[in-house]
C-alpha positions as CSV (number, residue, x, y, z in Angstrom):
1,X,25.9,-1.5,-1.6
2,X,27.9,-2.1,1.7
3,X,30.6,0.1,2.6
4,X,31.8,-1.2,5.6
5,X,35.1,-2.3,6.2
6,X,36.5,-5.7,7.0
7,X,36.2,-5.5,10.7
8,X,32.5,-4.7,10.5
9,X,32.7,-1.1,11.4
10,X,30.8,1.5,9.6
11,X,33.4,3.6,7.4
12,X,30.8,6.4,6.2
13,X,32.0,9.8,6.7
14,X,29.9,12.6,7.6
15,X,26.2,12.9,8.7
16,X,23.6,10.8,6.9
17,X,20.1,12.1,6.0
18,X,16.7,10.5,6.7
19,X,15.9,10.4,3.1
20,X,19.2,8.5,2.3
21,X,18.2,6.1,4.9
22,X,14.7,5.7,3.5
23,X,16.1,5.2,0.4
24,X,18.4,2.6,1.3
25,X,15.8,0.6,3.4
26,X,13.2,0.5,0.3
27,X,16.0,-1.0,-1.6
28,X,17.0,-3.5,1.0
29,X,13.3,-4.6,0.9
30,X,13.5,-4.5,-3.0
31,X,16.0,-7.1,-2.6
32,X,15.0,-9.4,0.4
33,X,11.4,-8.6,1.4
34,X,10.4,-6.4,4.5
35,X,11.2,-9.3,6.8
36,X,14.8,-9.0,6.1
37,X,15.0,-5.4,6.8
38,X,16.9,-4.8,10.3
39,X,18.6,-1.7,11.3
40,X,22.1,-3.8,11.6
41,X,21.6,-4.7,7.8
42,X,20.5,-1.2,7.0
43,X,23.5,0.5,8.9
44,X,25.9,-1.9,7.3
45,X,24.4,-1.0,3.8
46,X,25.0,2.6,4.5
47,X,28.4,1.9,6.2
48,X,27.7,3.4,9.4
49,X,26.5,2.0,12.7
50,X,22.9,1.6,14.2
51,X,23.1,4.3,16.9
52,X,23.6,6.9,13.7
53,X,20.1,5.3,12.5
54,X,18.5,5.8,15.9
55,X,19.3,9.3,15.9
56,X,17.3,10.0,13.1
57,X,14.3,7.2,13.9
58,X,13.6,6.3,17.5
59,X,12.9,2.9,15.9
60,X,12.2,0.4,13.2
61,X,8.3,1.3,13.4
62,X,9.4,4.9,13.0
63,X,11.5,3.9,10.0
64,X,8.6,2.0,8.4
65,X,6.2,5.2,8.6
66,X,8.7,7.2,6.7
67,X,9.0,4.4,4.4
68,X,5.3,4.3,3.8
69,X,5.3,8.1,3.1
70,X,7.9,7.5,0.6
71,X,5.9,5.1,-1.0
72,X,2.6,6.9,-1.1
73,X,4.5,10.2,-2.4
74,X,4.6,8.5,-5.9
75,X,0.7,8.6,-5.7
76,X,0.7,12.5,-5.4
77,X,-0.3,14.6,-8.4
78,X,-3.1,16.9,-9.5
79,X,-6.4,15.4,-10.0
80,X,-8.6,15.7,-13.0
81,X,-11.4,18.2,-12.7
82,X,-14.0,15.9,-12.7
83,X,-17.0,14.3,-10.6
84,X,-16.2,12.6,-7.4
85,X,-16.3,9.1,-8.7
86,X,-13.8,9.9,-11.4
87,X,-11.6,11.4,-8.7
88,X,-11.8,8.3,-6.5
89,X,-11.2,5.8,-9.2
90,X,-7.9,7.9,-10.3
91,X,-6.7,8.1,-6.6
92,X,-7.5,4.3,-5.9
93,X,-5.5,3.5,-9.0
94,X,-2.6,5.8,-8.1
95,X,-2.3,4.3,-4.6
96,X,-2.6,0.9,-5.9
97,X,0.2,1.3,-8.5
98,X,2.4,3.1,-5.8
99,X,2.1,0.1,-3.5
100,X,2.7,-2.5,-6.4
101,X,5.6,-0.5,-7.4
102,X,7.5,-1.4,-4.2
103,X,8.3,-4.8,-3.2
104,X,5.9,-5.3,0.2
105,X,4.7,-1.9,-0.6
106,X,1.2,-2.8,0.7
107,X,2.6,-4.4,4.0
108,X,4.6,-1.1,4.4
109,X,1.8,1.3,4.1
110,X,-0.5,-1.3,6.0
111,X,1.4,-1.3,9.0
112,X,1.9,2.6,9.3
113,X,0.0,5.3,10.7
114,X,1.8,8.7,9.7
115,X,0.9,12.3,9.7
116,X,3.4,13.3,7.2
117,X,2.5,15.1,4.2
118,X,2.1,12.6,1.3
119,X,-0.4,10.4,3.6
120,X,-2.3,13.5,4.6
121,X,-2.8,14.9,1.0
122,X,-4.0,11.5,0.0
123,X,-6.4,11.3,2.8
124,X,-7.7,14.7,2.4
125,X,-8.3,14.4,-1.1
126,X,-10.3,11.1,-0.9
127,X,-12.1,12.9,2.2
128,X,-13.0,16.0,-0.2
129,X,-14.4,13.3,-2.7
130,X,-16.5,11.8,-0.2
131,X,-18.0,15.1,1.2
132,X,-18.8,15.8,-2.6
133,X,-20.6,12.4,-2.7
134,X,-22.9,13.5,0.3
135,X,-21.3,12.0,3.1
136,X,-20.8,14.0,6.5
137,X,-18.9,13.5,9.7
138,X,-18.3,9.9,10.5
139,X,-19.6,8.6,7.5
140,X,-17.0,10.8,5.3
141,X,-14.5,9.1,7.2
142,X,-15.8,5.7,7.0
143,X,-16.5,6.1,3.4
144,X,-12.9,7.0,2.9
145,X,-11.6,4.2,4.7
146,X,-13.8,1.9,2.8
147,X,-11.9,2.6,-0.4
148,X,-8.7,2.7,1.1
149,X,-8.9,-0.7,2.8
150,X,-10.1,-2.1,-0.5
151,X,-7.1,-0.8,-2.5
152,X,-4.8,-2.0,0.3
153,X,-6.2,-5.5,0.7
154,X,-6.1,-6.1,-3.3
155,X,-2.3,-4.9,-3.3
156,X,-1.6,-7.3,-0.1
157,X,-3.3,-10.1,-1.9
158,X,-1.5,-9.5,-5.2
159,X,2.0,-9.2,-3.9
160,X,1.5,-12.2,-1.4
161,X,0.3,-14.4,-4.2
162,X,2.3,-17.9,-4.8
163,X,2.5,-19.7,-7.7
164,X,-0.6,-21.7,-7.9
165,X,-1.6,-24.6,-10.5
166,X,-5.2,-23.5,-11.1
167,X,-5.8,-26.7,-13.3
168,X,-4.7,-29.0,-10.6
169,X,-6.4,-27.3,-7.8
170,X,-9.9,-27.1,-9.8
171,X,-9.4,-30.6,-10.2
172,X,-9.5,-31.1,-6.3
173,X,-13.0,-29.2,-6.3
174,X,-15.6,-32.2,-6.7
175,X,-19.1,-31.1,-8.1
176,X,-20.6,-32.8,-4.9
177,X,-18.5,-31.2,-2.5
178,X,-17.9,-27.8,-4.0
179,X,-20.4,-27.4,-6.7
180,X,-19.9,-23.7,-7.2
181,X,-16.2,-23.7,-6.9
182,X,-16.1,-26.5,-9.5
183,X,-18.1,-24.8,-12.3
184,X,-16.3,-21.2,-11.6
185,X,-13.5,-19.9,-13.9
186,X,-11.0,-19.9,-11.1
187,X,-8.1,-18.5,-13.6
188,X,-10.0,-15.2,-12.7
189,X,-8.7,-15.0,-9.3
190,X,-5.4,-14.3,-10.8
191,X,-6.6,-11.6,-13.1
192,X,-5.9,-9.0,-10.7
193,X,-6.3,-5.9,-12.8
194,X,-9.8,-6.7,-13.9
195,X,-11.0,-8.0,-10.5
196,X,-9.7,-4.6,-9.1
197,X,-11.6,-2.7,-11.4
198,X,-14.7,-4.5,-10.8
199,X,-14.4,-4.2,-7.1
200,X,-14.0,-0.4,-7.2
201,X,-16.9,0.1,-9.7
202,X,-19.0,-2.3,-6.9
203,X,-17.7,0.1,-4.2
204,X,-18.3,3.4,-6.1
205,X,-21.8,2.2,-7.1
206,X,-22.3,1.4,-3.5
207,X,-21.2,4.5,-2.1
208,X,-23.2,6.5,-4.6
209,X,-26.1,4.6,-3.5
210,X,-25.5,5.3,0.0
211,X,-25.0,8.6,-0.2
212,X,-28.2,9.2,-1.8
213,X,-30.0,7.4,0.9
214,X,-28.9,9.4,3.7
215,X,-31.1,11.9,5.6
216,X,-30.7,15.6,5.1
217,X,-27.8,16.8,7.0
């Protein structure tokens, strides 16, 4: 991927585009994780020098913001003409898929606050659903962030999972010390698709009940 010469100097000719930098950064993260991304490594991969990147992005945080928008862009698209609960479920599923589709995608999105189009479109769509459910003002914003935070948290845990010997772990749960853990089906912890769907149903049911209990505007 690198285009640099043997002396370490960048050899790229012509200007570099922001989207090219973002694509290269996501590719590097795909290879080595977010922790491996540095402006030096990125400039080497692009065959340029760090100052060329800093002319486009003031610092690494600004670059990660742009990367987050690129990750979330894959979640955009027309929503079904359906009730708010269905639209929330579709949006949540798309958000999750977008984060899981990029290595450390949840970390990229979770550490970012942007006002670019993909993020704003998704936030606006979620907020519209919350308002249709009956939430207004601060409550609508909090309902929206409840859904987003759940999706982000589940994606973070799934992407951060390590190999666990569940049988060995469960063998350490004595009935005397941990009676509930000892008799629980611990393999369900790693059934991420099913547990995500379960949690989302619980959240939408809670939002439905919460909206019904709100006083009239």
